[in-house]
KOLSE-396025 format. One line per field, with one value per residue (C-alpha): residue number from 1; x, y, z. Coordinates in nm, 2 decimals, decimal comma. Example, Ala and Ser with C-alpha at 12.3 -4.5 7.8 and 13.67 -1.06 7.14 Angstrom:
BEGIN
resi = c(1_2)
u = c(1,23_1,37)
v = c(-0,45_-0,11)
w = c(0,78_0,71)
This chain:
BEGIN
resi = c(1_2_3_4_5_6_7_8_9_10_11_12_13_14_15_16_17_18_19_20_21_22_23_24_25_26_27_28_29_30_31_32_33_34_35_36_37_38_39_40_41_42_43_44_45_46_47_48_49_50_51_52_53_54_55_56_57_58_59_60_61_62_63_64_65_66_67_68_69_70_71_72_73_74_75_76_77_78_79_80_81_82_83_84_85_86_87_88_89_90_91_92_93_94_95_96_97_98_99_100_101_102_103_104_105_106_107_108_109_110_111_112_113_114_115_116_117_118_119_120_121_122_123_124_125_126_127_128_129_130_131_132_133_134_135_136_137_138_139_140_141_142_143_144_145_146_147_148_149_150_151_152_153_154_155_156_157_158_159_160_161_162_163_164_165_166_167_168_169_170_171_172_173_174_175_176_177_178_179_180_181_182_183_184_185_186_187_188_189_190_191_192_193_194_195_196_197_198_199_200_201_202_203_204_205_206_207_208_209_210_211_212_213_214_215_216_217_218_219_220_221_222_223_224_225_226_227_228_229_230_231_232_233_234_235_236_237_238_239_240_241_242_243_244_245_246_247_248_249_250_251_252_253_254_255_256_257_258_259_260_261_262_263_264_265_266_267_268_269_270_271_272_273_274_275_276_277_278_279_280_281_282_283_284_285_286_287_288_289_290_291_292_293_294_295_296_297_298_299_300_301_302_303_304_305_306_307_308_309_310_311_312_313_314_315_316_317_318_319_320_321_322_323_324_325_326_327_328_329_330_331_332_333_334_335_336_337_338_339_340_341_342_343_344_345_346_347_348_349_350_351_352_353_354_355_356_357_358_359_360_361_362_363_364_365_366_367_368_369_370_371_372_373_374_375_376_377_378_379_380_381_382_383_384_385_386_387_388_389_390_391_392)
u = c(-2,69_-2,82_-3,15_-3,28_-3,26_-3,50_-3,44_-3,33_-3,52_-3,44_-3,71_-3,58_-3,84_-3,79_-4,05_-4,36_-4,59_-4,96_-4,97_-4,96_-4,58_-4,57_-4,87_-4,72_-4,39_-4,54_-4,79_-4,51_-4,30_-4,60_-4,67_-4,31_-4,19_-4,00_-3,98_-3,95_-3,84_-3,70_-3,78_-3,63_-3,78_-3,54_-3,70_-3,64_-3,87_-4,20_-4,18_-4,40_-4,76_-4,75_-4,97_-4,77_-4,85_-4,57_-4,84_-4,91_-4,56_-4,68_-5,01_-4,81_-4,54_-4,26_-3,96_-3,83_-3,48_-3,50_-3,22_-3,29_-3,09_-3,30_-3,58_-3,76_-3,54_-3,20_-2,92_-2,56_-2,43_-2,72_-2,74_-2,38_-2,44_-2,74_-2,54_-2,28_-2,53_-2,72_-2,40_-2,29_-2,62_-2,64_-2,28_-2,40_-2,74_-2,63_-2,97_-3,01_-3,26_-3,26_-3,59_-3,63_-3,94_-3,97_-3,73_-3,49_-3,47_-3,43_-3,12_-2,93_-3,07_-2,96_-2,63_-2,56_-2,68_-2,45_-2,15_-2,24_-2,26_-2,62_-2,70_-3,03_-3,15_-3,51_-3,69_-4,06_-4,21_-4,53_-4,55_-4,29_-4,18_-4,12_-4,44_-4,62_-4,37_-4,07_-3,93_-3,77_-3,40_-3,48_-3,70_-3,41_-3,17_-3,41_-3,44_-3,07_-3,04_-3,31_-3,13_-2,81_-2,93_-3,15_-2,81_-2,73_-3,07_-3,16_-3,52_-3,76_-4,12_-4,40_-4,75_-4,92_-4,89_-4,89_-4,64_-4,40_-4,46_-4,37_-4,07_-3,93_-4,05_-4,13_-3,86_-3,61_-3,53_-3,47_-3,56_-3,91_-3,77_-3,60_-3,93_-4,20_-4,56_-4,69_-5,00_-5,04_-5,17_-5,34_-5,52_-5,88_-6,05_-6,20_-6,32_-6,48_-6,67_-6,78_-7,16_-7,29_-7,44_-7,39_-7,40_-7,12_-6,90_-7,19_-7,29_-6,94_-6,88_-7,24_-7,30_-7,64_-7,80_-7,95_-7,73_-7,53_-7,18_-6,87_-6,52_-6,15_-5,90_-5,53_-5,26_-5,31_-5,04_-5,01_-5,00_-5,33_-5,50_-5,77_-5,82_-5,98_-6,20_-6,34_-6,39_-6,60_-6,78_-6,89_-7,04_-7,21_-7,38_-7,54_-7,73_-7,74_-7,76_-7,78_-7,46_-7,19_-6,82_-6,55_-6,18_-6,01_-5,65_-5,41_-5,10_-4,93_-5,22_-5,50_-5,52_-5,51_-5,78_-6,01_-5,97_-6,05_-6,37_-6,48_-6,41_-6,62_-6,91_-6,85_-6,78_-7,11_-7,08_-6,72_-6,60_-6,22_-6,17_-5,81_-5,61_-5,83_-5,68_-5,98_-6,13_-6,40_-6,66_-6,56_-6,61_-6,93_-7,11_-6,95_-7,16_-6,89_-6,50_-6,31_-5,94_-5,85_-5,47_-5,23_-5,02_-5,06_-4,92_-5,20_-5,41_-5,47_-5,78_-5,95_-5,87_-6,01_-6,32_-6,41_-6,35_-6,59_-6,85_-6,80_-6,79_-6,52_-6,46_-6,10_-5,86_-5,71_-5,35_-5,06_-5,19_-5,54_-5,68_-5,52_-5,67_-6,02_-5,98_-6,01_-6,33_-6,51_-6,46_-6,52_-6,54_-6,24_-6,21_-5,94_-5,69_-5,74_-6,10_-6,33_-6,64_-6,57_-6,51_-6,83_-7,05_-6,89_-6,97_-7,33_-7,38_-7,23_-7,45_-7,75_-7,66_-7,67_-7,61_-7,24_-7,25_-7,17_-7,08_-6,92_-6,69_-6,59_-6,50_-6,29_-6,09_-6,04_-5,90_-5,68_-5,55_-5,46_-5,17_-5,17_-5,13_-4,85_-4,66_-4,68_-4,55_-4,26_-4,18_-4,14_-3,94_-3,70_-3,64_-3,59_-3,34_-3,14_-3,14_-3,00_-2,72_-2,63_-2,61_-2,38_-2,14_-2,11)
v = c(-3,13_-2,91_-2,72_-2,81_-3,19_-3,42_-3,55_-3,91_-4,14_-4,51_-4,71_-5,04_-5,30_-5,67_-5,78_-5,68_-5,90_-5,82_-5,55_-5,19_-5,13_-5,27_-5,09_-4,77_-4,80_-4,86_-4,57_-4,34_-4,45_-4,40_-4,03_-3,91_-3,89_-3,62_-3,32_-3,32_-3,67_-4,00_-4,30_-4,65_-4,94_-5,21_-5,53_-5,89_-6,18_-6,29_-6,60_-6,91_-6,89_-6,51_-6,30_-6,12_-5,75_-5,69_-5,70_-5,35_-5,25_-5,34_-5,14_-4,83_-4,89_-4,93_-5,16_-5,28_-5,39_-5,73_-5,86_-6,23_-6,24_-5,95_-6,14_-6,15_-6,37_-6,28_-6,48_-6,36_-6,48_-6,36_-6,03_-5,96_-6,04_-5,81_-5,53_-5,55_-5,55_-5,26_-5,07_-5,12_-5,03_-4,71_-4,62_-4,65_-4,47_-4,20_-4,16_-3,84_-4,01_-4,38_-4,46_-4,81_-5,00_-5,31_-5,43_-5,64_-5,40_-5,13_-5,28_-5,37_-5,08_-4,81_-4,96_-4,98_-4,62_-4,50_-4,69_-4,55_-4,20_-4,14_-3,78_-3,86_-4,18_-4,23_-4,52_-4,58_-4,79_-4,92_-5,10_-5,29_-5,64_-5,59_-5,75_-6,06_-6,18_-6,36_-6,49_-6,27_-6,33_-6,26_-5,96_-5,82_-5,87_-5,69_-5,40_-5,37_-5,36_-5,09_-4,86_-4,90_-4,84_-4,54_-4,37_-4,40_-4,24_-3,88_-3,92_-4,21_-4,20_-4,34_-4,39_-4,30_-4,09_-4,40_-4,58_-4,27_-4,28_-4,65_-4,61_-4,32_-4,40_-4,76_-4,92_-4,62_-4,66_-4,30_-3,96_-3,83_-3,53_-3,76_-3,94_-3,76_-3,88_-3,95_-4,17_-4,43_-4,30_-4,54_-4,43_-4,41_-4,27_-4,61_-4,69_-4,35_-4,40_-4,76_-4,79_-4,98_-5,33_-5,39_-5,77_-5,87_-6,01_-6,21_-6,35_-6,46_-6,66_-6,78_-6,59_-6,54_-6,23_-6,10_-6,24_-6,01_-6,02_-5,97_-5,98_-5,97_-5,87_-5,96_-6,21_-6,53_-6,52_-6,55_-6,17_-6,12_-6,36_-6,49_-6,77_-6,50_-6,39_-6,74_-6,78_-6,45_-6,58_-6,89_-6,67_-6,43_-6,72_-6,82_-6,48_-6,42_-6,77_-6,64_-6,43_-6,51_-6,45_-6,41_-6,44_-6,25_-6,32_-6,61_-6,72_-7,00_-7,06_-7,12_-7,50_-7,45_-7,19_-7,41_-7,69_-7,46_-7,33_-7,69_-7,77_-7,49_-7,60_-7,29_-7,46_-7,35_-7,01_-6,90_-6,86_-6,84_-6,64_-6,65_-6,35_-6,10_-5,82_-5,60_-5,53_-5,28_-5,55_-5,69_-5,37_-5,28_-5,60_-5,62_-5,50_-5,49_-5,53_-5,68_-5,65_-5,92_-5,86_-5,88_-5,60_-5,36_-5,04_-4,87_-5,13_-5,03_-5,25_-5,03_-4,71_-4,86_-5,00_-4,68_-4,49_-4,74_-4,68_-5,00_-4,98_-5,14_-5,32_-5,37_-5,48_-5,17_-5,26_-5,04_-4,76_-4,87_-4,66_-4,35_-4,45_-4,50_-4,17_-4,34_-4,51_-4,23_-4,38_-4,73_-4,97_-5,07_-5,40_-5,54_-5,78_-6,15_-6,13_-6,33_-6,24_-5,87_-5,90_-6,09_-5,85_-5,54_-5,73_-5,78_-5,43_-5,28_-5,50_-5,38_-5,01_-4,93_-4,56_-4,64_-4,62_-4,26_-4,04_-3,81_-4,09_-4,15_-3,78_-3,76_-4,06_-3,92_-3,59_-3,76_-4,05_-4,05_-4,08_-3,70_-3,60_-3,86_-3,74_-3,38_-3,49_-3,68_-3,42_-3,16_-3,39_-3,49_-3,13_-3,01_-3,29_-3,22_-2,85_-2,92_-3,13_-2,87_-2,60_-2,82_-2,88_-2,51)
w = c(0,49_0,21_0,30_-0,05_-0,05_0,12_0,45_0,43_0,67_0,73_0,94_1,08_1,21_1,30_1,05_0,87_1,05_1,12_1,39_1,44_1,43_1,06_0,96_1,11_0,93_0,59_0,63_0,73_0,42_0,19_0,33_0,39_0,04_-0,18_-0,20_0,19_0,27_0,11_0,32_0,33_0,51_0,64_0,78_0,87_0,74_0,88_1,09_1,06_1,19_1,16_0,95_0,67_0,62_0,36_0,09_0,19_0,06_-0,28_-0,23_-0,13_-0,39_-0,13_-0,18_0,16_0,21_0,37_0,60_0,66_1,00_1,14_1,32_1,65_1,87_2,01_1,86_1,91_1,57_1,37_1,56_1,48_1,11_1,12_1,29_1,01_0,74_0,88_0,95_0,58_0,46_0,66_0,54_0,19_0,20_0,46_0,64_0,83_1,06_1,17_1,33_1,47_1,59_1,80_2,06_1,87_1,58_1,82_1,98_1,66_1,45_1,70_1,75_1,38_1,35_1,63_1,47_1,12_1,28_1,16_1,28_1,44_1,61_1,72_1,86_1,90_2,18_2,04_2,37_2,58_2,66_3,03_3,15_3,03_2,76_2,93_3,24_3,50_3,38_3,01_3,10_3,30_3,01_2,77_3,02_3,05_2,67_2,64_2,90_2,72_2,38_2,51_2,56_2,20_2,10_2,06_2,13_2,24_2,12_2,33_2,20_2,51_2,83_3,05_2,84_2,89_3,26_3,28_3,07_3,26_3,62_3,66_3,44_3,44_3,05_3,01_3,17_3,09_2,90_2,65_2,57_2,34_2,30_1,97_1,95_1,67_1,35_1,12_0,80_0,93_0,63_0,52_0,87_0,91_0,59_0,68_0,72_1,01_0,98_0,61_0,66_0,42_0,70_0,85_0,51_0,42_0,74_0,78_1,09_1,23_1,09_1,40_1,67_1,90_1,74_1,96_1,81_1,89_1,63_1,67_1,66_1,83_2,08_2,47_2,54_2,38_2,62_2,39_2,65_2,88_2,58_2,55_2,93_2,92_2,60_2,79_3,07_2,84_2,66_2,99_2,99_2,63_2,45_2,10_2,12_1,88_1,88_1,62_1,65_1,37_1,32_1,32_1,51_1,71_1,95_1,69_1,76_2,14_2,13_1,90_2,15_2,43_2,25_2,22_2,58_2,69_2,46_2,24_1,91_1,75_1,91_1,81_1,46_1,39_1,05_1,03_0,89_0,70_0,49_0,47_0,81_0,71_0,67_1,01_1,20_1,01_1,13_1,49_1,78_2,01_1,99_2,29_2,39_2,66_2,66_2,95_2,82_2,53_2,38_2,19_2,01_1,65_1,65_1,90_1,71_1,38_1,55_1,72_1,39_1,24_1,51_1,71_2,09_2,28_2,61_2,70_2,98_3,14_3,06_2,90_2,69_2,66_2,95_2,77_2,43_2,59_2,77_3,13_3,02_2,85_2,50_2,60_2,89_3,09_3,31_3,52_3,34_3,39_3,53_3,30_3,50_3,49_3,12_3,07_3,27_3,07_2,74_2,84_2,96_2,63_2,42_2,62_2,57_2,20_2,27_2,28_1,90_1,88_1,58_1,84_1,94_1,58_1,54_1,86_1,74_1,40_1,54_1,81_1,61_1,23_0,99_0,90_1,26_1,31_1,01_1,13_1,47_1,34_1,06_1,34_1,57_1,28_1,17_1,54_1,61_1,29_1,35_1,70_1,56_1,30_1,56_1,79_1,49_1,43)
């Protein structure tokens, strides 16, 4: 590789649906441009009932290459077609670095990169699917695939120290020295500049102007356990009857959750907003953000909320304890415990000192796209330099 040409990077992701991985890939493609890099984004199509984040590609002037067979579910025929199309694309574009994201894209993308002899192969674990997603047999199969494709990978990236520990020690995907830590890096500039309590979001959805407002932001899918959030909301209302709750996002469980809210006599106290592109007005008006998930990597919604000055209460799962610094940046509760979650919500609403400019600054320093670009730039260059020295 010439020292003077840009490093060619190809990101492969299953789909550009609403969530941290898609946002991360598009931000990296936007920031890693010539003269140092050229970046290609390869993605499958967003499925039904999923929020589509591909509009950000237009915002950032990125033109993804779509492979229709590259989707979420495993399918032997479709996966073979995907593998062939990715191999052919890599042979044509000759990327120096193939960086894969999400489980399915990680399997086929790294295999194609190995077959195409891409010099460097990297995979980011934004979380994992080894707990809370599938039954035991399918989970065991995914784990076997991860261990296999880890052998084809130069470096694995974990978004938190606890995720690295799980991958290396608990699930034995790869040795710890093969896994580097690079926390998520959203663009926080707009959230850091967002004033508190503007009222725009409340007015748009006819929410009570003075009621304590508690929100959850994310896909309406089983792993996020919105049902637990609603159970806690019912308990909170028994003590704080004017509290209001918003569920921001969309997904396969929306109808089920609407029915649950009605069954818990919360129909007037819970607002479902659907998918929203601009979350700054949401965070401006929220008094508290809640994460009720059974499993997480590093939830971008918490990072964004803290940057906007919103305190957080979250289940202590996955990378969340690392993100909240063991409880110093927010309140941690056991997963699956509606009473503990409700009591933590009540305590956080009563303690307005949790809205801290110091917390906003800490999040800005630890998480952010500029830091992530620097981390990955260094990683790519080191791995490529190592490959060149071996070839000599």
